[in-house]
C-alpha positions, 0 to 999 in steps of 0.5 A: 234753095231760095226762100221763094222755092222753099215757100212753094215746097211748103205750100205743095206739101201741106196744101190739103190742110192749108186749103181746108183751114183757109176755106173755113176762114173765108166763109166766116169772114164773108158772112154770106156763105151762100154766095159762093158754094163751099165746094166752089170756094175750095176749088178756087183756093186749090187752083190759086195755090197750085198756080202760086206754087208753080210760079215760086218753084219755077224761080219766078220770084216776087214780081207778079208781073212776069210771064210765070205769074200770068196764070195766077193773074188771069185767075185773080182777074176772073175771081175779081169779076165774079165777086163783083157780079155776085155782089161782094164788097171790096173787103170781101173780095180782098179777103180771098187773098189776105185771109191766107196770110195767118195760115202761111205764117203758122206754117212757116213757124211750124216747119222752118228753123226759127232763124228763117221764120222772119224772112219767110213772114216778110216774103209772104207779106210782100207777095200776098199784098201784091196779089191782094192789090191785083184782086182789088184792081180787077174788082174796081175795073169790073165795078166801073164797067157795071156802073158805066153800063147802068148809066148808059142804060139809064140814059137810054131809058130817060130818052124815050122817043114816042111816035104820036102820029104818022110823021110826028115824033115826041121826045120828052126830056127829064133832068139835066142835059150834059154832053154824054146824055145829049149824044144819046138823045141825038142818036136815039132821035135820029134813029127813030126819024129814020125808022119812022120816016118822020118829018116833025120832031117835038123836043119837050123840055118841060122836065129840064130844070134849067136851061143855060148856054151849054144846054141851049147849045146841046139842043141846037146841035140836036136840032141841026142833026135832025134837020140834016136828016130832013126833019123839022124840030119843035121845042116845047115846054119853055116856061116863063122862068126859063124864057127869062133866063134865056133872054138874060143869057142872050140865048136865041132859038130864032131859027127853031119853032118854040112852043110853051107846052107840049099840047101847043107843039102837037097842035102846031105839028098837026097843022103843019101836016094839014091834020085837024083834031075834031072833038067829040060830042 
């Protein structure tokens, strides 16, 4: 009988006691028992141990990348995703696996001949280290997905396209423009041009801290895309400092109407549509 098969048999024979001790250790280590109900945690431990036992007793060995370990891998991916969404830290997620080690060590010392204990301890260490790293990978992937989704949502919120009059849109930009954000700006503006059938779009860069060659290129791409949709773009908010920087860099907006302020851009847009602003008494 191989050492892997022996381990599977030991876990199966002592699973109830093993699960109870393991659950208590996790609750103490997590420091937030309310995040995962004790009954749910017990079910997760039982499912994990059942999967590990089945793989070991089937002779799958320690290579968790084989087909026999697939149910365990899928289960750990699910646990990693859930713990990420529940707000657990990386340490708390890894605790699910690594807190099992001392209980398996104790089980080996209690149930096996002394000459076999060291081999079993080595097997348990290698196997749980691999499984723990797998949980961490699942946690990191989910965390990256959450961060990426939040970044996309923040970019969408930071590029509001406002309809200020029939046929006139305004896009106030705040913060630094990069390639990813420019793509969102372009897509958002083009969608709103189509939705509102607008012929004029004001891009206000008052809130953009610096305009260098790269930012200018991004703006020109957005302007060109809008022109292809039949809309004329007006760039406003070019402050004196930015104007000087653009001159030094040799950046030119000769083909685009530019205005110093949003108010001037709106006034120009109204005149282009032959609208007149009439002041009250």
